[in-house]
N, C-alpha and C positions, 0 to 999 in steps of 0.2 A: 248347478252345472247342467248344461244341455244334455239330453239323452242321446247317446250314440246309436242305440238300437232303433230309435225313431228318427234318425237322420237319413237322407236319401242316398241311394247308391245308383251309379250310372254304369251300364255295360253297353259298349258300342254307343249308339245314340239314344238308348232307352233309359229313362230315369224311373227307378222304383221308389215310391214315396217313403218307404222305410225298409229296414233290414229284418223284419219279423215276417217270415214267410210260412206258408202252409206246405208242409211236406206231402208228397204224393202218397196216398193211402188207398189201397184197393177196396172197392165197395161191392164187387160181385153182384152188380145190380142191372146188368144187361139181360133182363129176364127172358127175352125172346132168343137169346144166344146168337144174336146177329151183330154184336159189337156196338149197337146203337145206344147212345145216352138216353136216359129215361127222365121222367119228372123228378125222381130222387136226385139225380145228378144236378139238375138245374137248381133245385132248392139248396142242396148241400154246398155247392161251390159258391153260389151267390151269397149264402148266409155268412160264410167266413170272410168273404170280401167286405160285406157290410160290417163285420166285426173288427175291421181295421188292418187286415193283412196288407203287406206291400206287394206280395206276389202270391198268387194261388196256383199251385202246380197240380194239374189234373193227374189222377192216378195212372199207373202203368197201362199203356194202350198199345195193343198189338199192331205191328206194321203189316202183318199178314195174318190170315185166320189161324194158321198153325202156330203163330207166335204168342197167342193168348195164354195166360197162366191157367185160366179155367174157361169153360164154355160161356160163363156168365160175365167175362171181362170185356172191357171196351176194345174197340178196334177203329183204325183210321186208314182203311184201304179202299174206300169207294166214295162216290159223290154223295150218296144219301147220308153216310156217316159225317162227312165234312159239313153238310148243311146243318145237321143236328148239333155238332160241336160248336158251330158259329153262335148258337144261342147261348151256350155257356160263356163264351168270350164276351158277348154283349152284356150279359147280366153282371159279370165280374167287373167289366169296365164301368157300368152304370153306378157301381158302388165305389168307384175311385181306385180300384186295385189294378194291377197288371195280371195277365193270365199266361200261363205256360202249360204245355202238355208233355208228360213223360212218355217218350216213344220207346217201346221195348219189344224184345223177342225172348220168350222164356226158355227156348232150347229144350234141354232134357228135363226141365222142370215145368214144361207145358202140359196141357191136357190133364190137369188135376182137379179134384173136387174143390169147390169154393171154401174158404175158411170162414164158415158161418156156423151158428149153433146147430147141432144135430146133423151136420153134413158128414159124409164118409171121409176117410183118409185115403190117400194114394192116387194112382192114375185112373182116369175115367176110361173105361173100355170103349172101343169103337161102337159097340152095339148100344151104348148109352150116350153117344154123341161125342166121344173122344176121338183122338187121331194119333197117328204115328208121330213120335217125337224125333228131333234131330239135334245134333251137337257137333262140336269140333271133332270129338273122338267117341267111339262107342263104349262109353263108360257111364253106368247108371248113377243116379243120385239116390243113395240109400236103397229103399225098397221100390222106388218108382221104376216104371218100364225102362228097359235098356234102349237107349236112343240109337238111331242110325247115324253114322258119321257123314257129314256133309261133303260133297264134292267141291272142288274149286269153283266150278260154274254155279253151284247152288249158293256158295258163300257170296259170290259176286252179285247174285240175284238178291240175297238178303241185304247186302249193303245198299243196293239201289232201292229196295223197299223202304229203308229208313229215310233215304233222301226224298223219295216221293211222298212219304207220310209227313215229313217236315214241310214240304211245299203245300200240302193240304192244310196243315196246321196254320201256316202263315196266311193262306187264302181264307181260312175260317176266322181270321182276326186275332190269332194268338200273338203275343208280344215276344215270346221266346219259346224254345224247345229244350227239353232235357233228354239226352241220350242215356238210356239205362244200361250201365255197365257194371252193376253191382248185384249183390244178394244171390249170387249163384245163377243168374240168368245168362243168356247167350254171350253177351259181351264179356262178362266175368269168366264164363267157361273158357273162352278163348285166352284170356289173360293168365289164368292160373295153370301152373304146371301139373296140378293135381287132376285137372279135367281135360287138358290139351296135351296129347302126346304125338301130335302130327309131326311129320318130318319135312313138310313142304314149306312154302313161303308164309303160311299162316300158323306155323308152329315153331318149335325149336327154342331159341333164346327169347328174352323178354321183348326185343324189338320185333321179332316175327309174331309172337303171340299177341302183341298190341296192334298188329296191322289191321285187323278187322275194325277196331274202334277208330283208328287213325283214318282209315278210308271213309268211314261214315262221316266223321267230323269234317274232313277235307271236302267231301262231296256236298254236304249241306252248306258249308261256307262258300264254295264255288257258286252254288245256285242262289245264295242269299247273303250277299256281302255284309249287310247291316243287321241281320237277325242275331240276337244274343243266343249263344249255344252254351248250355250247361251240360255237364257230364257227371252222372252219379257213379262213383267208384267205391268198391269195398277196399279199404286201405290195408286190410290184413285178412288172411283166411283163418287166423287164430289156431293154426296147427303147424308143427314143424314141417318144413319142406314146401309150404305154401307161400302165397304172396306176403310181402312185408310192406310196412309204411315206406321204407326206402325204395322199394320197387315202384310203388305207386307215385311217389314223388318224381321219379324219373319219367314214368308214363305221363304224368301231368304236364311235364315240360314238353314232351313230344306232342301231346294233344294241343297245347297252346300254339305250337308251331303249325299245327294243322288247322287251327282256327277256333279252338275252344276259348270261351271267355271266363268260365268259372267251373270249379270242380266241387261237386256236392259230395262231401266225404262221409261215407258210412263204413260198414265192415261186415264180414262174415257172410254166411248164406250158401257157401259152396261145399261145405262139409257138414253133414248132419250130426256128426259126433263131436264137433268143435265145442270146447268149453269157453264160453264168452263171459267175461267178467262184467256183467250188466250192472250199472249203477248210475248215479247222477252224473250226467255229462261224460259218460265213459268213453265216448269217441272224440272228445275235444282235442286231446293230445295228438290223435291221428291227423285231425284237420290242420293243426299247427305244423306238423311235420310236412304234410303235402303242400302247405302254403309256402314253404321254403323254395318251391319250384319257381315262384315269382308271379303267379296269377292268383286272382281272388278265389276264396273257398267259402263254402257254407258248411256248417257243422249241424249235426242232428243226433238225437238219441238221449232220452231221459232228461230233456230240458223242460223244467216244470215251474220255474219261478221267473218273475220279471228281473230280479236282481242277478240271477244266474245268467240269463240271456244278455243283459246289459254288460256284465263283466266280461263275457266271452268276446264281445265286440270291442269294448274299451281297451282291453289288454292286448289286442291284436291276434287272438287265437283264430278268429274267423272274420269274414267280411259280411256275412249274413247268417242268420240262425233259422233253420228249418224246424218247426215244431209240428208234432204229429198228434198224439193222443190228447194233449191238452186242448187242442182245437175241437176234437170230437166231444170232449166233456163240456166245452163252453165256446160256442161259435162267436161270442163277443169277446173273446180272450184279448184281442189286440186293444180294445177300448179299456179293458180293465188294467192291462199292463201299462198302457200309455198314461192313464190317470195316476197310477202308482209311481211311475218314473218321472213324469214331467207335469202332470196336472192339467195340461192343455189338450183338449179334445176337439177344438174347433175344426181342425182339418180332417178329422177322422169320423166324428160322430154324425150318424144320420139324423136328420131333423126329427124323424118319427120316433126316435128313442131318447131324445135329449133329456127328458125328465128323469130317466134312470141313471144318467151319467153327469149330473150337475156337480 
């Protein structure tokens, strides 16, 4: 029986060679703190493309300087960055994969120390290169610095920053963009009643709280009619009174109307005390629920075997599988899983490594 994981998927007019994708994973390697990709990023993303991925999604990339998770995170707000990002797209394409970039704004979770060995925890002080954080409402995340609530004008500016960054990504050669609305970052902060207590048009009920993301998607779609737009959403806050999978299913339908093509379903990240039942494929049921909205979804989270990924596609839980840490452990993961599931590597295997995958 033919593998479904290694069958193509088309969004808009873009065909992805398979449904085994690289999930965006922060590298904290813009060492000059200027948002610029480095040699590490070039080798990192090209390596997984050579390893057989259908789509490589570049890590969370700030649409404005103050939108970065840490000072060492990537950014896409100027011409120099755009030129550097183009090299990533070129290398991914040379290996036969498609390239996307996850565009984000960390909001109240910005200006933090990088999640690297021996790094400090918490907010980076301004004297150490940090900055004032902003959010829908002046509610801190755990022990991080209390953010300043955004004005309506500042929200409109942030929406435009996402649209402009998407234009830069397309100009750099990327095949798709992913809008980050998950993991407690700004889009998620607007969606969740736990972090958004605004009483204007960007708050209130779920429709109002989803306005920020809907405007971003609609704006990108208006500027780029054929560009595939992915949106990553946390399908639950994992606490009473927070977002539920039923909420996100409704939001997914609205985002589809705004122009989204696929929802990348994750969970959590907006409440530090949430108890998340992490285990094999623990977010798959959430993806299946969101898929009821009628648009394609990707699932992610503790997907560690070829058969597990194949089953998720075959039974209709999701339309694509985003794999994270397994790619870090093995950049040739796609070749290994393709060999296990179908035995045919001719369309994926680089000639330079054919001896290892006969």
